[in-house]
N, C-alpha and C positions, 0 to 999 in steps of 0.2 A: 736127413738122419735124425731120429728122435731117441733121446736118451732119458732115463730117469734123472730127475734133478737131484743134486747133492744135498739139497735142504730137505728132502723128503725121503727118509729111509724106507718108508712103506711103499714108495713107488707109485702113489696115487696121482701125483701131478707129473706132467711130462715137460721136459725141457726141449725147446725147439730153437735151433740156431737162427740168428737174425737173417741170414741169407735165405733160408727156407721160408721164414715169415714174410720177407719182402717179396719173394717169388710167388708165394701163395696169395699174398695181398694183390699183387699185380694181376695174377691169373684170375682171381675172383673178380676184380674190377673189369678186366677185359671180357670175361665170360658174361658178367651181368650186363655190361654196356652192349656187347655184341648181341646178346639175347633180346635186349630191349630194341636195339636197332633192327634186328631181324623181324621181330613181331610188328613193330611200327612200320618198318619198310614194306613188309608183305601186305599189311593192311592198306598202306598208302598206294602201293602199286596196284592192288586189286581194285581199290576204289577209283584210282585214277584211270585204269583201263576201262572200267565200267562207265565212268563219267565220259571218257572220250568216245566210247561206243555209243552212248546215249546221245551225246552231242552230235555225233556223225549221223545217227539215224534221224535226229530231229532235222538236220540240214537236208537229209535225203527226202524226208517227208515234205519239206518246203519245195524241193525240186519236183517231186511227184505232183504236188498241187499245181505247180506252174504248168507242168505238161498237161495235166488234166484240164485246167482252165484254158490252156492254149488250144486243145482239141475242141472244147466247147466254143471258144471264140471263132475257131475256124468254121464250125457249123453256122454260127451266128452271121459271120461275114458272107458266107456262101448264100444263105437264105436272103439276107438283106440285099445283096447285090442282084440276085435274080428278081426280087420283088421290084427293084428299081428299073428293071428292063421291061418297060411297058410294051415295047414293040414286040418282045418275045411273047408276052402274055395276052396282048390285045386280040390275036386271032381266037384265043380260047373264049374270051368274052363275046367275040363276034360270032361264035358258033363253029369255028374251024378247030375242033378238038384234036384231030389226028396230027396236025402239024406241030402243035404245042406239046402234045404228049410225047412225041418222038424226041424233040429237043430237050425237054425236061428229063426224060429217061436217060439220055446221053450224059447230061450234066450230073445227074444223081450217081451214075456209075463212076464217072470221073472223080467226083468229090468223095466217094466212099460213103454215101448216105444210104440208109436203109429205108427212109421214108421221105417223100417229097410230094406234098399235097396242096391243092389250090381250093379255096372256098370263096363263096360270094361274100358280099358285104354283111350278110346276116349270119355267116358261119356255116352255111350249108355247103357240103363238099361238091365241087364241080369236077375235080379230076384227082385221082390217086394214080401217080405214075407207077407205083408198085403193083397196083391192082385196078386197072382202068375200069373194069366192069362194076366195081363197087363205088357208087356215088349217091348223092342225094341226102345222106344222113347229116345231122347237125353236129358241129364241134364246139358249140357254145359252152359246153361243160368243161372243155379242156382249159386249164388255167392260163396257158400261154395265149390261146386264141381269145379268151375272154379279156386278158390284159391288153391285147392289141386292139380289140373292139373298143375298149374304154380309153386307151391312151393314144391310139393311132400312131404308135411308135414300135420299133422292132424290139423284141425281148428274147433272151436266151437263158436257159437254166437246165438243171438236171430234173427230169420229170419221171414219175412212175406212171407207166402206161398200162391200163388194165388189159388182161389177156384177150377180152372180146374185141377191144379196139385194135390190138395187134393183129388179130385174125382178120379184121376188115382191111387193114393196110396190106397184109400179106400173110396167108396161113403159115408159111414157112417161118415167119418171125415168131409166131405164137408157139410153134413146135420148138424153136431154139430157146425161147424163154422158159418154156414149161410152166407157164403161169404168168403173173404180172411181169412186166419188163421195165428196166431202168434205162432211160435214154437221154443222151445229150441232144437237146431239142431247142430249136429256135423258131420264131414266128415273126413275120414282118407284114406291114400293111402294103396294099397295092393301090396306086393312084393312077388315074388316066391322064391324058395329056392336059386336061384342064384342072388337074390336081384334085379331082374328085375321088373320094374313097370308094373303091369298087370291089375290093376283096382282100383275102389274106393268103399268104404263102407260108406254109410251115414245113419244116423238115427236121430230120434227126437221125442219129446213129445209135442203134441198140447196143447196150453194153453187155447184155447177157450173152455169154458164149463168144464174145468178141475179145480175142486175146491180143489184138494189135496194140491197144492202148497200154495194157499192163506190161507187154513185152517191150514196148517203146520206153516205158519208165525204167524197166530193169536194164535195158541196153544203155540208156542215157546215164543213169545214176551209177550202175554197178558194172557197166561195160561187159556184161555176160561172163564175169570172172567166175571160175569154178574152183572150189576148195574141197579136196578129198572126195571128189566125185559128186559134190552137191553145189548148186548155185549159191554163191556167197550172198546174193541179195535177191529178194522176192518182192512182188507187188500184188495187191489184191484189191478188187472192188466188191463191196458187199451191197446187196439190196436188203435193207433192214439189217438182219444178222446173218444172211445167207450169202455164201460166195457165189458170184455170178460170172466173174472173170478173174483169173489168177494164173500165176506161173509156179505156185507151190505144188509140189508133186506128191502123189500117193506112193505107197510102197511099190506098186507095180509100174510106176513111172507116169501114170496118167495124171492130168491136172485135177486138183482137188475141188472140182465144181460140185456145188450142192452141200458141202460141209459148212458147219455153223461156227460162228465166232464164240469165244469163251464167254461164260456167263458174266464174270466180273468185268471184262472189257465191254460187253454189251451194255451193262448197267451204267458204266461211267461215260461211254461215248454216245450211245443211242438215247439212253434215258436222261442222263444228266447233261449231255451236250458238251463234254470236256474232252480234251486230248488225253490219250493214255500212252504212257511211255514206260518201258521196263522189259523184263525178261518174260518171254511167253513161249509156251509150247505150241507150235503151229503144225498141225497134222501129226508129223512123226519126228520133228526136230525142234531144238530150242533156238530161238532167235532173240536178238535185241530188237524189239519191235516198237513201232509208233503207229497209232491209230488216230484219225480225226473224223468228225462227222461230215457228211455231205448233205447239203440243204437244197430244197427246191425253191421255186420262185417265191413262195410264201414263207420262206425261212424255216420251214418244217424239215426236221431230220428225216431223210428217206434212205440214207445208206452210209457206208463207211469207206474211207480210203486208207489203205494200209501199205506200209513198207517195212521190211525187216532185214537184218543182217544176220548171217549164220553165227551163232554164239561160239561155236567150236574154234573158229579162227582166233577170236579174242582170248579164249581160254588158253589156247596154245601160246599166243603172244605173252599173256600174263604169266604162264608157267615158265617160258624161256626167260622172261625178264626177271622173275623171282630167282631162277637158278643162277643167272648172271650176278644178281645182287648178292645171293648167298656166297658165290665164289669170291666176289670182291670183298665181302665182309670177312670170309675165312682168311683170305690172303692178308687183309689188314690186321686181323687178330693175330696171325702168325708173326707178322712183322712187329707188331706191338709186343708180342710175347718175347721175341728175340731181343728187342731193345730193353724190355723190362729185365730179362735175365742178365744182359750186359750191365745195366745200371745196378741191379741188386748185387752182382758179383763185385763191382767196384766199391759199392758202399759197404757190403759185408766184409770185403777184403781190408778196407781201411779200419772198420770196426774191429776186425780180428787182430790187426796190428795193435790197436789200443788195448784190447783184452790181454794179448800176450805181454805187452809192456806192463799192464796193471798187475798181472800175475808175478812178473819179475819184481815189480816194486813191492808187492805184498810179501815176497820171500826175501826181501832185504836188499835187492839190487837197486840202489838209488841212482845208479848210472844209466838205468834203462831210458831209452829215447824212442820216439816214434817219428818215422819219416813218411809223411803223407804230402804229396805234391798235387794239390787241387785248389782251385780258387773258390772255395766255398766254406761252409761251416765246419766241415771235417778238418780242413787245414787249420782253422781257428782252434778247434778242439785239440788237435795234435800240438799246436804251439802252447795252448794252455796246459796240456798234460806235461810237456817238457819243462815249462816254467814251474809247474807244481813240483815235478820231480827235483828240479834244481833247488827249489825252496825247501823241500823236505830234506834234501841232503845237507843244505846249510843249517837247517834247524836241528837235524840229527847231530851234526857236529857240535852245535851249541849245547844240545841236551846232554851229549856225552861229556862235554867239558863241565857243564853244570852238575851232572850226576857225579862225576869224579870228585868235584869240589865238595858236594854234599856228603858223599861217602866219607871223604877225608874228615869233613866237619863232624859227621855222625860218629865216626870212630874216635875223633878227638873228644866229642861230648860224652861218648860212652866211657872213655878212659877217665875223663874228668868226673863223670857221674860215679863211676866205681871208686875213684879216689875220694870224691866228696862223701860217699857212703862210708868208706873206710875211715876217713878222717872223722866224720860225724860219730861213727861208732866208737872210735878211740877217744874222742873228746867227751862223749856222753858221761862216762864214769867220773872223770875229773870234774866236769861241770856240775855233776850232782853233789860232789863233795864241796865245791866252792859255794853252791847255793845253800847247802845245809849249814856250813860253817859261817857264811855271811849272815844267815838268819840268826844263828846262835849269838854271833858277835853283836848283832843289832839289838837282840833281846837283853843282853847283859849291860849295854850302855844306858846310863840314865839319860833322861830327857835333856838335861842341861849340858851334857858332855859335848865339847866342840867337835869330836870325831864322829858323832852320830850321823851328821849329814853326809859325811864321806862314806860311812858304812851303808847308809840308805842307797846311795848311788851304786855301790858295789852290788847290793841285792837286786836293784832294778836291772842293771846290765847283765848280771848273772842269769836272771830269769829270762831276759831277752835272748841270751845265748842258748839257753835250754830250749826255748821255743824254736829257734832257728835249727838247732840240731834235731829236734823232734820232727820238724817239717821236712828236713832233708831225708830223715829216715823213712817218713811216711811216703814221700814222693818217690824215693828210690826203691821202696819195697812194696809197691802197690800189688795187692793180692787179687787173685781171680775172684769174682763175685760168687757168693753162695746164694743162688736165686731161688725164689719161690713165688707163688701167685699171691698177690696182695693188692688191696685197694689203696691207691696213692693218697686218698683223703685221710686214711688212718694215720699215715706217716706224717702228713702235714699237721693234723690235730695234735699228735704227740710233740712235734716241734714247737707248736704254739704253747702247749702246756709247760714245756721246759723253760721258755724264755719270757713269758708274759709277766712273771713276778720279779724279773731282774730289774735293777735300777735303770739300766739302759733303755728299757721299754716303758718307763713310767709316764712319759709325755707323748707316747706314740699310740695312735688308734689303729688297731689291727682289724681288718675287714676280710674275713674268709668268705669267698664266693665259690663254694665247692659244688660241682655237679652231682646231683643225687643218683643219677643212673650211670655213673662212671664205671666202665668195665675194669676188671682186674688186669694187672700187668705182671709180668714175670721179672722180678728185680731182687737185688740184695737189699733188704730193708735197712741194714746197718749203714751201708754205703750211701743209700738214698737219703737217710736221715742226716748223714754227714754233709751231703751236698746242700740240702735245703737249710740246715742250720747255718752253714757258711753263707748262703745267699741272704738269709733273714738277718743275721748279725751284721753283714756288710751293709744291708739296707738301713738298719737301725743306726749304724755309725754315720751313714751319709745324711740322715735326717737331722741329727744334733738336737736342737731344742724344741722339738714338737713337730708332728706331721702325721702322715697316714701311711700305713703299710697294707697293701692289698694282696691277698693270696687267692688265686682263682684256678679252677680246673675245668676242663671241657673235653669233649670228644671231637676229633677231626675225622669224620667218616671218610672223606676223600682220600686222606693219606693213611687211614687206619692206624691212628695213633692217639695217645692221650697227651694233652698239652697242659703244662703247669706254668702259671705266670706268677712272678714275684715282683711287684711294682711298688716303688716308693716315691715320695714327693720331696726327695732330698735335693742336693745341690747339682746333681747330674755329673756327666763325664764328658770331657772335651772330645772332639772328633779324632784328634791325633792319638789320644790315649785309648780310644775304643779299639784301634787296630792291634794294640799290644795287651789287651786286658787279660788274655788267657796265657800270656807268656810267664814262665817261671821267674820268680824273684822280682816281677814288676808290680809295683804298688804305688798308689797316690797318697797313701797315709803317711803320717809322720814316722820317723825311723823307729820310734819306740812302740808303735801300734800295729805293726804287721810285718810279715816275712815275705809276702808276695807269692806264696805257694798255694793259698786256699783255692783260688779260682783255677789254677793249673791242675790241682788234684781233682777238683770237681769236674773239669773238662774231661780228664782221663777216665773218671768213673762213668760219666754219661756215655762216652764213646765206647767203653767196654760193654755197656748195655745196649749197644747198637742204636743209640739215640743221638740227639743233637741238642746243643745249648747255644742260644744266641742272645744278643743284647741290643737294646735300643735306648738311646739316652738323649736328652736335650738339656743343656746347661741351664740351671735355674728352675727347671720344672720337674726333674726326676729321671729315674732309670727303671727299665723293665727288662728282667731276665725271663726268657721263655725256654722251658725244657720240654722236649718232645720225646716220648718213649713209645716204642711200637707195641701194639696190642697182641700181635700174633707170634711173638718170639717164643721159641720153645724153651722150657725151663732147663737150665744147665745143671748138671750133676757135679 
């Protein structure tokens, strides 16, 4: 619920209950944290799934390499074992070719070899079991035959066999390769009974169009698993960048023989000799793929071995994982939201109790109490509120008693004031007569008359009584100021002119320090002159036998007022007297030198002008009175 605040009549600001604020705060936090968790979680899930897939395909490539090398080792072992069987090959070197050819042909078929050939010790072909009629040509150009001639040891490697050589071995092999062929090939030396080197046996299995090896890799690594009608894993052997054996399928279901590797993969694997791992489009589907180079006996890259897993399965796993994660996040957010609503209601309920009790307290019900039962700061706040209410009630009772006494005292003082004003008014006329006649009596007495001293005392006391009556009348009949705009400096200059020739000021140095740029103030000039004259005369009386009197004015821009200082170097005022300095009838002067009403009257005049008057004093060093008058007070009529 949103309402216009009571402190804004225009309705620009909106008031929102604390419960709503807490709820919105909790919801905001939950939404922000959930959003961050969702974004980060989805990113982590996606990255993790991809990383797991890449790690899996890397392991699959290792397995494929082992299978590939195992098939090569099988060819190597077969050829080396046959080369060691001199009794089998001896008839061939003795001229009985038919018997040896039949036995070698049987072994070739049994071991799944496409080529099994015997040469003499110079590399000239003696027998091709695949094509017995083709013999006599030299194989010294073949890298494996050359290695055996040089080392007299068996060797095995992946070899690229030219199309012409395939045709010599068997024309059908050349047709299957449709060009150069890549072969798992081995060659081994043949020694006679006396350990003399007499020839070479080499054999191999053509990889072009041979799906047995790639299907074996798929079956072993991926167990022929199918996902959504597609093989989940595939394997391929490339000659250079051309597929020669694969179980990747075209759209029509045929094997994708003859298709080429992607350019970026070719560059990294064949040209740079590095593994390639990542997402790749293979023929018509996306796979998480791994490629590595295949090298010949001379460590030259002649082909590529590939394995790949269908990406769609991992995308579906990733999607399902994300949906589960989103569901868990949503449930967690709803649970957190429910808890936040419960907490906010408890907190806002406790706060509402405090607000209601505060309203009751504001409207005068000092018996208002708050009952919150919780072991936290709200309970402490409730106890503090109840303690405050009890204190306010106690203070209110004391204030009422104090106010009652003050009212009674004020009424009594008002009655006394009225009585004093009436008495002063009634005494004024008789006192004028006493003063007049005492002066006449004193004038008629000669200097040597013994009664003259008594008459002088009558005159002095009569004058003092007249002063007291006049002060009472002035204090009780303070009139409203008749204000106008004026520069305070002018009033101070007039006061100095009035007093500087009086005998009281003969031994006093007056230092006016008046600000030249003083702004005008709205005051009653007559009353202000009365205030400053009273302060100046009091200062002169405090100085006695010589000293300094400083009058200063300045502007207080911060408080927007004019400040007037009257400072003397007199005897000062004690701390206990400072507290009563502005009380009526309080004076530190002798009984014959003051009524104690001057500062009280000055205080009332300054207060009526919305100003202040303060005093600072130190015994033996002097006293400073400071009057502050506002600059922006409107002139009163």
